[in-house]
C-alpha positions in Angstrom: 9.8 21.4 -16.5 10.4 24.1 -13.9 7.0 25.6 -14.8 5.4 22.2 -14.4 7.0 21.7 -11.0 5.9 25.0 -9.8 2.3 24.3 -10.7 2.6 20.8 -9.3 3.9 21.9 -6.0 1.4 24.7 -5.6 -1.4 22.2 -6.2 0.0 19.8 -3.6 0.0 22.5 -1.0 -3.4 23.7 -2.1 -5.0 20.3 -1.5 -2.9 19.4 1.6 -5.4 21.3 3.8 -8.2 19.0 2.9 -8.5 16.3 5.5 -11.0 14.0 7.3 -10.5 12.4 10.7 -8.7 9.0 10.1 -9.5 5.9 12.1 -7.0 5.3 14.8 -5.2 2.2 13.7 -3.1 0.3 16.2 -2.3 -2.9 14.1 -2.0 -3.8 10.5 -1.7 -7.1 8.6 -0.5 -7.1 5.0 -1.2 -10.1 2.8 0.4 -10.4 -0.6 3.5 -11.4 -2.5 7.0 -10.3 -3.4 5.8 -6.8 -4.4 5.3 -6.3 -0.6 8.5 -8.0 0.7 11.1 -6.6 -1.6 13.7 -4.2 -0.1 13.3 -5.5 3.5 9.5 -5.4 3.3 7.1 -2.6 2.9 5.7 -3.1 6.4 9.0 -2.1 8.0 9.3 1.1 6.1 5.7 1.9 6.8 6.6 1.7 10.5 9.5 4.0 9.9 7.2 6.6 8.4 4.9 6.5 11.4 7.9 6.6 13.8 9.0 9.9 12.1 5.6 11.5 12.5 5.3 12.8 16.1 1.5 13.3 15.7 0.9 9.6 15.1 1.3 6.4 17.1 3.1 3.7 15.2 0.9 0.7 14.6 2.1 -2.9 15.1 2.5 -4.6 11.7 2.4 -8.2 10.4 3.3 -9.1 6.8 2.3 -12.5 5.4 3.6 -12.9 1.8 4.2 -15.8 -0.6 6.3 -15.1 -3.7 4.3 -15.1 -6.9 1.0 -15.6 -5.0 -2.5 -14.7 -5.9 -5.2 -14.1 -3.3 -6.4 -17.6 -3.8 -3.2 -19.0 -2.3 -3.8 -17.3 1.0 -5.8 -18.9 3.9 -6.9 -15.6 5.5 -9.1 -17.4 8.0 -6.1 -19.1 9.4 -4.0 -15.9 9.5 -6.6 -14.3 11.7 -7.4 -17.2 14.0 -4.0 -18.9 14.5 -2.7 -17.4 17.7 0.8 -18.6 17.0 1.3 -16.2 14.1 3.4 -13.3 15.3 3.3 -14.5 18.9 7.0 -14.6 19.7 10.6 -13.9 18.5 13.9 -15.5 19.5 16.8 -13.1 20.0 19.5 -14.0 17.5 22.4 -13.0 19.9 21.2 -14.7 23.1 18.8 -17.4 21.8 16.3 -16.0 24.2 12.6 -16.7 23.6 10.5 -13.5 23.8 6.7 -13.7 23.6 4.7 -10.8 22.1 1.4 -9.6 23.4 -1.6 -10.8 21.4 -2.0 -8.7 18.2 -5.6 -7.6 17.6 -5.7 -6.6 14.0 -7.5 -3.4 13.0 -7.0 -3.5 9.2 -5.9 -6.1 6.6 -4.4 -4.9 3.4 -4.7 -7.3 0.5 -2.8 -7.5 -2.8 -3.3 -10.0 -5.6 -0.6 -11.0 -8.1 0.4 -8.2 -10.5 -1.4 -9.6 -13.5 -4.3 -11.6 -11.9 -6.9 -8.8 -12.0 -6.4 -8.3 -15.8 -5.7 -11.9 -16.9 -8.6 -13.6 -18.6 -8.0 -16.9 -16.9 -7.5 -15.3 -13.4 -9.9 -12.3 -13.3 -12.8 -14.3 -12.0 -10.6 -15.6 -9.2 -9.6 -12.1 -8.3 -13.2 -11.0 -7.8 -14.0 -14.3 -6.0 -11.2 -14.0 -3.4 -11.5 -10.3 -2.9 -15.1 -11.0 -1.9 -14.4 -14.1 0.1 -11.5 -12.6 2.1 -13.3 -9.4 2.7 -16.2 -11.3 4.2 -13.8 -13.3 6.3 -12.0 -10.2 7.6 -15.2 -8.3 8.3 -16.6 -11.3 10.3 -13.7 -10.8 12.7 -14.6 -7.1 13.2 -11.6 -6.0 11.0 -11.6 -3.6 8.1 -10.4 -5.1 4.7 -8.5 -2.8 2.4 -7.4 -3.5 -1.2 -4.0 -2.4 -2.5 -3.8 -1.5 -6.2 -0.6 -2.8 -7.7 1.4 -1.0 -10.4 2.0 -1.4 -14.1 5.3 -2.8 -15.3 7.8 -0.3 -16.5 7.7 -1.5 -20.1 3.9 -1.9 -20.1 2.3 1.4 -19.0 -1.0 0.4 -20.7 -1.5 -2.0 -17.7 -2.5 0.9 -15.5 -5.8 1.7 -17.2 -6.7 -2.0 -17.0 -5.6 -2.4 -13.4 -7.4 0.7 -12.4 -10.7 -0.5 -13.9 -10.7 -3.9 -12.2 -9.5 -2.6 -8.8 -12.0 0.2 -8.8 -14.8 -2.2 -9.7 -13.7 -4.8 -7.0 -13.5 -2.1 -4.4 -17.0 -0.7 -5.2 -18.6 -4.2 -5.3 -17.2 -5.0 -1.9 -17.3 -1.5 -0.3 -13.6 -1.5 0.3 -11.1 1.2 0.9 -8.6 1.2 -2.0 -4.9 2.2 -1.9 -4.1 3.6 -5.4 -0.4 2.8 -5.4 -0.5 1.9 -9.1 -1.7 5.4 -9.9 1.3 6.9 -8.1 3.7 4.7 -10.0 2.1 5.6 -13.3 2.3 9.3 -12.5 6.0 9.1 -11.6 6.8 7.0 -14.7 5.1 9.6 -17.0 6.3 12.8 -15.4 9.6 11.9 -13.7 11.2 9.2 -15.9 14.5 9.9 -14.2 13.2 8.3 -11.0 13.4 4.5 -11.5 10.8 2.7 -9.5 11.8 -0.8 -10.7 14.5 -3.4 -10.5 16.1 -4.9 -13.6 13.1 -7.1 -14.2 11.0 -4.0 -14.8 8.3 -5.4 -12.4 9.5 -5.5 -8.8 10.1 -2.3 -6.9 13.4 -0.6 -6.5 14.1 1.2 -3.2 12.3 4.2 -4.7 9.4 2.0 -5.7 9.1 0.4 -2.2 9.3 3.9 -0.7 6.5 5.2 -2.9 4.3 2.2 -2.1 4.9 2.7 1.6 4.1 6.3 1.3 0.8 5.4 -0.4 -0.1 3.0 2.4 0.9 5.6 5.1 -1.1 8.4 3.5 -4.2 6.2 2.8 -4.3 5.0 6.4 -3.5 8.2 8.2 -5.1 10.7 5.7 -2.1 12.8 6.5 0.4 14.4 4.2 3.8 12.7 4.1 5.5 15.8 2.7 8.4 16.6 5.0 8.5 13.3 6.7 12.1 12.8 7.8 12.2 9.1 7.0 13.5 8.9 3.4 14.8 5.3 3.2 18.2 6.7 2.5 17.2 8.1 -0.9 18.4 11.4 -2.5 16.5 14.2 -0.7 15.1 15.6 -4.0 13.9 12.2 -5.0 12.3 11.4 -1.7 10.6 14.8 -1.7 9.2 14.3 -5.1 7.8 10.8 -4.1 6.2 12.3 -1.0 4.6 15.1 -3.1 3.3 12.6 -5.7 1.9 10.3 -3.0 0.0 13.2 -1.4 -1.2 14.4 -4.8 -2.4 10.9 -5.8 -4.2 10.4 -2.5 -6.1 13.6 -2.9 -7.0 13.2 -6.5 -8.2 9.7 -5.8 -10.3 10.9 -2.9 -12.1 13.2 -5.2 -12.9 10.3 -7.5 -14.0 8.2 -4.5 -16.4 10.9 -3.2 -17.8 11.4 -6.7 -18.3 7.7 -7.3 -19.7 6.8 -3.9 -16.8 4.5 -2.9 -15.6 4.5 0.7 
């Protein structure tokens, strides 16, 4: 195991110098389900990762989730045209109404239900709504991005199936793809002592949410998260391993993207 770690870490640092200029993102919308909102919501921890990186400005974030939802449940057109969404807050201590400045979204990150892309009855809907929502998002001058969900803890064979369908959907619609599922699979295989799941073996534990947030951060910024001081209160060795695996996954996936012609 020590030999493996040494090889693994040296590879991480070897590829960390590879970088392209990333688009400056000032605002993000996430559309999905409970996989996003567990553990006080991925979008909050994503902001914390940006806050901890002095080289990056922290984008504003809006998360719209429905438990158990597929992409067909979401009215993306209304999310992007309804000016009331995210327009205010009311202070819980003073009951004071506080309006927000209008949020002009730069990217929308979409996630389908965890089994929809590989279910025979729902697969066609997955492709239909990835295409439909991507067209709607692009019509507003916004970049659509697809988030690859992860295999269940007791069903590692899901990963190969998920990867096939997400990769295909991304290529068909010329979408950037966030390979969170690949990072989960890697941790499950190589670091089984790190539990990414709650008791239902599906939803993310704190470690799982942190890894998913790292994958979004790294995919959007094209920057290594290794050494980021926001660790979500996790054990330092665990958070470091998750950071390293996120960066490794990002770079390995980029090689595949370049080879395949994906974005």
